[in-house]
C-alpha positions as CSV (number, residue, x, y, z in Angstrom):
1,M,8.8,-8.6,6.4
2,M,5.7,-6.6,7.5
3,K,2.0,-7.2,6.9
4,T,0.0,-4.4,5.3
5,N,-2.3,-4.4,8.3
6,E,0.7,-3.4,10.5
7,L,1.3,-0.2,8.5
8,K,0.7,2.9,10.7
9,K,-0.1,6.5,9.8
10,G,3.1,8.2,8.6
11,C,4.8,5.1,7.3
12,R,6.3,5.7,3.8
13,V,5.5,3.1,1.3
14,Q,6.4,2.2,-2.3
15,L,3.6,1.1,-4.7
16,T,3.8,-1.5,-7.5
17,N,3.9,1.2,-10.1
18,G,7.1,2.8,-8.5
19,W,5.3,5.7,-6.9
20,Y,5.8,6.6,-3.2
21,A,3.1,7.3,-0.7
22,T,2.7,8.2,3.0
23,M,0.0,6.3,5.0
24,F,-2.7,8.6,6.1
25,D,-4.7,6.2,8.3
26,D,-4.2,3.4,10.8
27,R,-7.0,1.2,9.4
28,K,-6.7,-2.4,8.3
29,G,-8.2,-4.0,5.1
30,D,-8.1,-4.1,1.4
31,T,-7.9,-0.3,0.8
32,R,-5.9,2.3,2.7
33,M,-5.9,6.1,2.6
34,A,-2.5,7.6,1.6
35,I,-0.9,10.7,0.3
36,V,0.3,9.5,-3.1
37,E,3.2,11.2,-4.9
38,G,2.5,10.5,-8.5
39,H,2.0,12.8,-11.5
40,V,0.5,15.0,-8.8
41,T,0.5,14.7,-5.0
42,E,-3.0,13.8,-3.7
43,T,-4.7,12.0,-0.9
44,D,-6.5,9.0,-2.2
45,M,-7.4,5.4,-1.5
46,V,-4.8,2.7,-2.5
47,Y,-5.3,-1.0,-2.7
48,S,-3.3,-2.8,0.1
49,H,-2.1,-5.3,-2.5
50,D,-0.4,-2.5,-4.4
51,I,2.0,-1.8,-1.5
52,V,5.4,-3.4,-2.2
53,R,7.6,-2.2,0.7
54,A,7.5,0.2,3.6
55,E,9.9,2.4,5.4
56,C,9.4,2.5,9.2
57,N,12.2,3.7,11.5
58,N,14.5,4.5,8.6
59,V,14.5,0.9,7.4
60,W,12.9,-0.4,4.2
61,V,11.1,-3.8,4.6
62,M,9.1,-5.9,2.1
63,V,5.4,-6.1,2.7
64,T,3.4,-9.3,2.7
65,H,-0.3,-9.6,1.8
66,T,-3.2,-11.6,3.3
67,P,-4.8,-14.3,1.1
68,K,-7.8,-12.1,0.6
69,Q,-5.6,-9.2,-0.6
70,T,-3.8,-11.6,-3.0
71,S,-7.1,-12.9,-4.5
72,L,-8.3,-9.3,-4.9
73,R,-5.1,-8.4,-6.7
74,A,-5.7,-11.3,-9.2
75,L,-9.3,-10.2,-9.6
76,T,-8.5,-6.5,-10.3
77,H,-5.8,-7.5,-12.8
78,T,-8.2,-9.8,-14.6
79,L,-10.7,-6.9,-14.9
80,G,-8.0,-4.5,-16.1
81,F,-7.7,-2.2,-13.1
């Protein structure tokens, strides 16, 4: 298991919608900058709570979220985001 705040620039991640992304920053917090491979490939902010798993050193591990990120997830889903 890995916390979202431990994700470093260059780590590959999978999002809740199934898309993949590459971390573009070393920040911590509720949003992170990433190169998202979706319908198009673009650099954009992603919610940390939408990161499901990460690949670091060629090993995929599940990602855990802070209580604040978990509550933000509940709030954004309630609002329809």
